[in-house]
C-alpha positions in Angstrom: -22.1 -22.3 -9.7 -24.2 -21.8 -6.5 -24.5 -25.5 -6.2 -20.7 -26.0 -6.3 -20.3 -23.3 -3.6 -22.9 -25.0 -1.3 -21.2 -28.4 -1.8 -17.9 -26.9 -0.8 -19.4 -25.4 2.4 -20.9 -28.7 3.3 -17.6 -30.5 2.8 -15.8 -28.0 4.9 -18.3 -28.5 7.7 -17.9 -32.3 7.5 -14.1 -32.0 7.8 -14.5 -29.9 11.0 -16.6 -32.7 12.5 -13.7 -35.2 12.4 -11.9 -35.6 15.7 -12.6 -33.6 18.9 -14.0 -30.1 18.4 -16.2 -29.0 15.5 -19.4 -27.3 14.7 -22.8 -28.5 15.7 -24.7 -30.8 13.3 -28.4 -31.6 13.0 -29.6 -34.5 15.2 -29.6 -37.8 13.3 -29.2 -41.4 14.1 -26.1 -43.2 12.7 -25.4 -46.9 12.4 -29.0 -47.7 11.6 -28.5 -48.1 7.8 -31.0 -45.3 7.0 -30.6 -44.0 3.5 -29.3 -40.4 3.1 -31.9 -37.9 2.1 -29.5 -35.3 0.7 -25.9 -34.7 -0.2 -25.5 -32.5 2.9 -26.9 -35.2 5.2 -24.6 -37.8 3.6 -21.6 -35.6 4.3 -22.5 -35.1 7.9 -23.2 -38.9 8.3 -19.8 -39.7 6.8 -18.1 -37.3 9.3 -20.0 -38.9 12.2 -19.0 -42.4 11.1 -15.3 -41.3 11.1 -15.6 -40.2 14.7 -16.6 -43.7 15.9 -15.1 -46.8 14.4 -14.5 -50.4 15.4 -11.5 -50.8 17.7 -11.9 -54.6 17.6 -14.1 -57.0 15.7 -14.3 -60.8 15.3 -16.5 -62.9 12.9 -15.7 -66.5 13.5 -17.1 -69.9 14.5 -15.1 -71.5 17.3 -15.2 -74.7 19.3 -14.3 -75.2 23.0 -14.8 -77.9 25.7 -17.1 -75.7 27.7 -18.9 -73.8 25.0 -19.2 -76.4 22.3 -19.5 -74.8 18.9 -20.3 -71.1 19.0 -20.6 -68.4 16.3 -19.0 -65.1 17.4 -20.1 -61.8 15.8 -18.4 -59.1 17.8 -17.9 -55.4 17.0 -16.5 -53.1 19.7 -16.3 -49.3 19.0 -13.8 -46.7 19.8 -14.1 -42.9 19.9 -11.7 -41.2 17.5 -10.7 -38.4 19.8 -7.5 -37.6 21.7 -9.2 -36.4 25.0 -8.6 -38.3 28.3 -12.3 -39.0 28.6 -12.3 -40.7 25.2 -9.3 -42.8 26.0 -10.8 -43.9 29.3 -14.1 -44.8 27.6 -12.3 -46.8 24.9 -10.4 -48.7 27.6 -13.7 -49.4 29.4 -15.3 -50.8 26.3 -12.3 -53.0 25.6 -12.4 -54.4 29.1 -16.1 -55.1 29.0 -16.5 -56.5 25.5 -13.0 -57.5 24.1 -11.0 -59.1 26.9 -13.4 -62.2 27.2 -13.1 -63.1 23.6 -9.6 -61.9 22.7 -8.1 -65.4 22.9 -10.5 -66.7 20.2 -8.9 -64.4 17.7 -6.0 -66.9 17.1 -8.2 -70.0 17.0 -8.9 -71.6 13.7 -12.4 -71.5 12.3 -14.5 -74.5 13.4 -16.8 -76.4 11.1 -20.3 -77.1 12.3 -21.3 -80.7 11.5 -24.7 -81.2 10.0 -27.3 -81.6 12.8 -25.2 -80.1 15.5 -26.5 -77.0 17.2 -24.5 -73.9 17.1 -25.2 -71.1 19.6 -24.4 -67.5 18.7 -22.9 -64.6 20.7 -23.4 -61.2 19.1 -22.1 -57.9 20.3 -22.6 -54.7 18.3 -23.2 -51.0 18.7 -25.2 -48.0 17.5 -24.5 -44.3 17.6 -27.2 -41.7 18.0 -26.2 -38.1 17.3 -27.5 -34.8 18.6 -25.2 -32.2 17.1 -21.6 -32.9 18.4 -23.0 -35.1 21.2 -23.4 -38.8 20.7 -25.2 -41.6 22.6 -23.2 -44.8 22.1 -25.4 -47.9 22.8 -23.9 -51.4 23.1 -26.2 -54.4 22.6 -25.3 -58.0 23.2 -26.8 -61.5 23.7 -25.4 -64.9 24.3 -27.9 -67.3 22.7 -30.3 -67.1 19.8 -33.4 -66.9 22.0 -31.8 -64.8 24.8 -33.0 -61.2 25.2 -30.7 -58.3 24.1 -28.8 -56.5 26.9 -28.1 -52.8 26.4 -25.6 -50.4 27.9 -25.1 -46.8 27.0 -22.6 -43.9 27.2 -22.9 -40.2 26.2 -20.0 -38.1 24.8 -19.5 -34.6 23.6 -17.0 -34.4 20.7 -17.0 -30.6 20.9 -15.5 -30.6 24.4 -14.0 -34.1 24.5 -16.0 -34.8 27.7 -18.0 -37.8 28.7 -21.6 -36.7 29.5 -24.0 -38.1 32.0 -27.5 -38.9 30.8 -28.8 -35.9 32.6 -26.3 -33.6 30.8 -27.3 -35.1 27.5 -30.9 -34.4 28.1 -30.0 -30.8 29.0 -28.3 -30.5 25.7 -31.6 -31.4 24.1 -33.5 -28.7 26.1 -35.2 -31.2 28.5 -35.5 -31.2 32.2 -33.8 -34.3 33.6 -36.0 -34.4 36.7 -39.2 -34.4 34.6 -37.8 -37.0 32.3 -36.8 -39.2 35.2 -40.3 -39.0 36.8 -41.9 -39.8 33.4 -39.7 -42.9 32.9 -40.2 -44.2 36.4 -44.0 -43.7 36.2 -44.2 -45.6 32.9 -42.0 -48.4 34.3 -44.1 -48.9 37.4 -47.4 -48.7 35.4 -46.1 -51.4 33.0 -45.0 -53.6 35.9 -48.3 -53.2 37.8 -50.3 -53.8 34.6 -48.5 -57.1 33.9 -48.6 -58.2 37.5 -52.4 -57.6 37.7 -53.0 -59.5 34.5 -50.9 -62.5 35.6 -51.8 -65.2 38.0 -48.6 -65.4 40.0 -48.6 -62.3 42.2 -50.0 -64.1 45.2 -47.0 -66.5 45.5 -44.6 -63.6 45.0 -46.3 -61.6 47.7 -46.3 -64.4 50.2 -42.7 -65.2 49.4 -41.6 -61.6 50.1 -40.4 -61.1 46.5 -43.2 -58.8 45.2 -42.0 -55.6 46.9 -38.4 -56.4 45.9 -39.3 -56.8 42.3 -41.3 -53.5 42.3 -38.4 -51.6 44.0 -35.9 -53.2 41.6 -37.9 -51.9 38.6 -37.9 -48.4 40.2 -34.2 -48.4 40.9 -33.1 -49.8 37.6 -34.9 -47.1 35.7 -32.9 -44.3 37.2 -31.5 -42.0 34.4 -27.8 -43.2 34.6 -29.0 -46.9 34.0 -30.8 -46.0 30.8 -29.8 -46.0 27.2 -30.7 -42.9 25.1 -31.8 -43.5 21.5 -32.7 -41.0 18.8 -34.3 -43.1 16.0 -35.7 -39.9 14.5 -34.7 -36.2 14.7 -37.7 -35.3 16.9 -38.0 -38.6 18.7 -36.2 -39.5 21.9 -36.4 -43.0 23.4 -35.1 -44.0 26.8 -34.5 -47.7 27.0 -34.8 -49.4 30.4 -36.4 -52.6 31.7 -38.8 -53.8 34.3 -38.8 -56.9 36.5 -40.9 -59.7 35.1 -41.8 -63.3 35.8 -40.4 -64.4 32.4 -37.6 -66.9 32.1 -35.1 -64.1 31.9 -36.5 -62.1 34.8 -36.6 -58.7 33.0 -38.4 -57.2 30.0 -37.3 -54.4 27.8 -39.1 -51.0 28.3 -38.9 -48.2 25.8 -40.2 -44.8 26.9 -40.7 -42.2 24.2 -40.1 -38.5 25.2 -41.2 -35.8 22.7 -38.5 -33.2 21.9 -41.1 -30.7 21.2 -43.4 -29.7 24.0 -47.0 -31.0 23.8 -50.0 -28.8 24.5 -51.0 -29.1 28.2 -53.8 -31.5 28.8 -56.8 -30.9 31.1 -56.0 -32.6 34.4 -59.0 -33.7 36.5 -58.8 -33.1 40.3 -59.8 -36.0 42.5 -60.6 -35.3 46.2 -62.2 -36.9 49.2 -62.6 -36.1 52.9 -63.2 -38.3 55.9 -63.1 -37.2 59.6 -60.0 -35.0 59.5 -58.3 -36.8 56.6 -58.4 -35.2 53.1 -56.8 -36.5 49.9 -56.3 -34.6 46.6 -54.9 -36.0 43.3 -54.1 -33.6 40.4 -52.0 -35.1 37.6 -48.8 -36.4 39.1 -49.3 -34.5 42.3 -50.9 -36.4 45.3 -51.2 -35.3 48.9 -53.0 -36.2 52.1 -53.9 -33.5 54.6 -54.5 -34.2 58.3 -56.5 -31.9 60.5 -57.5 -31.9 64.2 -60.8 -33.8 64.5 -62.5 -36.0 67.1 -61.5 -39.2 65.2 -57.8 -38.2 64.9 -57.8 -37.3 68.6 -58.1 -41.0 69.3 -54.5 -41.4 68.2 -53.4 -39.7 71.4 -53.7 -43.2 72.9 -50.7 -44.3 70.9 -48.7 -41.2 71.2 -49.7 -39.4 67.9 -51.3 -36.0 68.2 -52.6 -34.0 65.3 -52.3 -30.5 66.8 -52.5 -28.5 63.5 -53.3 -29.0 59.9 -50.5 -30.6 57.9 -50.2 -31.8 54.3 -48.0 -34.8 53.3 -47.1 -35.6 49.7 -47.9 -39.2 48.8 -44.7 -41.0 47.9 -44.7 -44.1 45.6 -47.8 -43.1 43.6 -46.7 -43.7 40.0 -50.0 -44.6 38.2 -52.7 -42.5 36.6 -55.8 -42.5 38.8 -59.5 -42.2 38.0 -61.1 -42.4 41.4 -60.2 -42.0 45.1 -62.1 -42.8 48.3 -61.3 -42.8 52.0 -62.6 -45.4 54.4 -61.6 -47.2 57.6 -59.8 -50.4 58.3 -62.0 -52.7 60.4 -59.8 -52.5 63.5 -61.8 -51.3 66.4 -59.7 -48.1 66.2 -59.7 -45.1 63.8 -57.4 -46.3 61.1 -58.2 -44.4 57.9 -57.1 -45.9 54.5 -57.0 -43.9 51.3 -57.9 -46.1 48.3 -56.7 -45.1 44.8 -58.1 -46.6 41.6 -55.8 -46.7 38.6 -56.8 -46.2 35.0 -56.0 -50.0 34.6 -58.6 -50.8 37.2 -56.2 -51.8 40.0 -56.5 -50.6 43.6 -53.6 -49.0 45.5 -53.9 -47.7 49.0 -52.3 -45.5 51.7 -52.6 -46.8 55.3 -52.5 -43.4 57.0 -52.0 -44.4 60.6 -49.4 -47.0 59.8 -47.4 -44.5 57.8 -47.4 -42.1 60.8 -46.2 -44.9 63.0 -43.3 -45.5 60.6 -42.3 -41.9 60.0 -43.4 -38.6 58.6 -44.2 -39.8 55.1 -47.3 -41.1 53.4 -46.4 -44.1 51.3 -48.6 -45.7 48.6 -48.1 -49.4 49.2 -47.8 -52.1 46.5 -51.1 -52.3 44.6 -53.6 -54.9 45.7 -53.3 -56.8 42.4 -56.2 -59.1 43.3 -58.5 -56.0 43.4 -58.4 -55.5 39.6 -60.9 -54.8 36.7 -62.3 -52.0 38.8 -64.5 -49.2 37.5 -65.4 -47.2 40.6 -64.8 -46.9 44.4 -67.8 -46.5 46.8 -67.9 -45.8 50.5 -70.3 -48.2 52.2 -70.7 -47.4 55.9 -67.2 -46.8 57.1 -65.5 -49.1 54.6 -64.8 -48.9 50.8 -65.9 -51.3 48.1 -64.7 -51.8 44.6 -67.2 -52.1 41.8 -65.8 -54.3 39.0 -66.5 -54.5 35.2 -68.4 -57.8 35.6 -70.9 -56.2 38.1 -69.4 -57.8 41.2 -68.5 -55.8 44.3 -65.3 -56.4 46.3 -64.8 -55.4 49.9 -61.4 -53.7 50.2 -60.8 -53.5 54.0 -60.0 -57.2 54.5 -57.6 -57.0 51.5 -55.7 -53.9 52.6 -55.4 -55.4 56.1 -53.9 -58.6 54.6 -51.5 -56.7 52.3 -50.4 -54.3 55.0 -48.0 -57.0 56.3 -45.6 -55.6 53.7 -42.7 -53.5 55.0 -42.7 -49.8 54.2 -39.4 -49.5 52.2 -37.0 -47.1 53.8 -35.4 -46.5 50.4 -38.7 -44.9 49.2 -39.1 -42.4 52.1 -35.5 -41.7 52.9 -36.8 -41.2 56.4 -34.5 -43.7 58.0 -31.2 -42.2 57.0 -29.5 -40.2 59.7 -29.2 -36.5 59.2 -28.8 -33.8 61.8 -32.0 -32.1 60.5 -34.2 -35.1 61.2 -32.6 -36.0 64.5 -32.1 -39.8 63.9 -29.7 -41.6 66.2 -28.0 -44.8 65.0 -26.4 -47.3 67.2 -24.4 -50.0 65.4 -24.0 -53.3 67.3 -20.9 -55.4 66.8 -18.3 -55.3 64.0 -20.3 -57.8 61.9 -23.0 -55.2 61.3 -25.5 -58.0 61.9 -27.8 -55.6 63.7 -28.5 -51.9 63.4 -30.9 -50.1 65.7 -32.5 -46.8 65.1 -34.7 -44.7 67.3 -36.4 -41.5 66.3 -38.9 -38.9 67.6 -41.1 -37.0 65.2 -41.7 -33.3 64.7 -43.5 -31.4 67.3 -46.7 -31.0 65.3 -47.1 -34.8 65.0 -45.8 -36.6 68.2 -45.2 -40.3 67.9 -43.4 -42.7 70.2 -40.0 -44.2 69.2 -39.9 -47.1 66.9 -37.0 -49.7 67.1 -35.6 -51.2 63.9 -33.3 -54.2 63.7 -31.6 -55.0 60.4 -30.5 -58.7 60.2 -29.0 -60.3 57.1 -32.3 -61.4 55.6 -35.0 -59.4 57.2 -36.1 -56.0 58.5 -37.4 -56.6 62.0 -39.4 -53.9 63.8 -41.1 -53.3 67.0 -43.5 -50.4 67.3 -43.9 -49.2 70.8 -47.2 -47.2 71.3 -47.9 -45.6 74.6 -49.5 -47.9 77.1 -53.2 -47.2 77.6 -54.2 -44.9 80.4 -56.0 -46.6 83.3 -59.6 -47.2 82.7 -59.4 -46.7 79.0 -59.8 -49.5 76.4 -56.5 -50.6 74.9 -56.4 -50.2 71.1 -55.8 -53.2 68.9 -52.6 -51.5 67.8 -51.3 -51.8 71.3 -52.5 -55.4 71.5 -50.7 -56.3 68.3 -47.6 -54.3 69.1 -45.1 -57.1 69.1 -41.9 -57.6 67.1 -42.6 -58.8 63.6 -40.2 -59.8 60.8 -40.7 -59.4 57.1 -38.4 -61.8 55.2 -36.3 -60.4 52.4 -34.8 -62.7 49.7 
């Protein structure tokens, strides 16, 4: 008797789950073909399947002048809900995945002659549930050997509202900002690891594409570009991709996020100090502190004065680090460089003076991929060397000088957008927007001279204008090299 009562309660709960509104159900993936573990789970899965069904499907082999013979396997879902958000999402799915193939519906089935190749286009979907909320993931590819492309949407059947990825994460009790940082760190670590292991980074760097690929990886893995999967009740996977030198240009990236908090791990603190420059790394936090010192006083020749201690967070540091060391760039002028060694043995660096000349932000530049297989950093005189696994020693100052021709990306720092707080002034030349000039002065504690930027269609051009040396004083190499340069963008 008790068993019959329990079954009735489960059936009633399942009926409530149909349509918009309803009670919360346990998190479970649907559409994956997993066997039900109990009668209650089966009832919930049945109700979930009734909430999302195919709005259009096509299983057919067709022939056309442009496509030849092609096998189509297409299934496009719809949300069974009468809310405006559901209707809009259904229309969006139809426009993206149905319209292109609708005309083939009336074509006759084509036979594939023996020995003739037949490509396949496949479009399908999966639904991953968390209570009344669902993550709907579309997957498609055009050829048998082509990679799968994924797109995702989140929806709350209890309210009939479409959710952002951040809102879906909040429903799961997660902090979207922390999840975003974790995904981007893993994406950049994966990109850097593959780039250091490959033999093609030098051509990409000299061609101006390396920074673009790295920034593309970072920007693509923003939360709203990711697909949210729940393959298990306590396992969340965010699916993104990273830029690669493969034939398709991108590789799939899956980042697992635990739904139950893990015990905090012991985080080592890495520090180093060199003539008024101090760096500290602790977990995901990295900062550089500048203090008044005889060496930093030299910067007065180029209009930069360190009048008080100030700490700058290091932006663009996404890896896990095992060593840090500060040295000088061989420049005839005090130009400190902070070198960071990643757990994968690759060297990254922060050119402190160059960052001050570009704005009030410390930027971790693209890794020096050639400086890989490292095990430790060592200060030798005023410069830093890398000790490698094979016992060899690599001087880093010439390499960081060579790699510093890269631009400091304005999209990382955000320092080059006009706001009334920062005091930027933008002057737009001509209606074609072929050139845009910006001039800025820094905060009172760190005074630097204005920099002029020109944005042309394929390049960021800049001219840094240090203060002319005082009479009787040796001009710095920064003044001697202060001429307009152009970094080509693809």
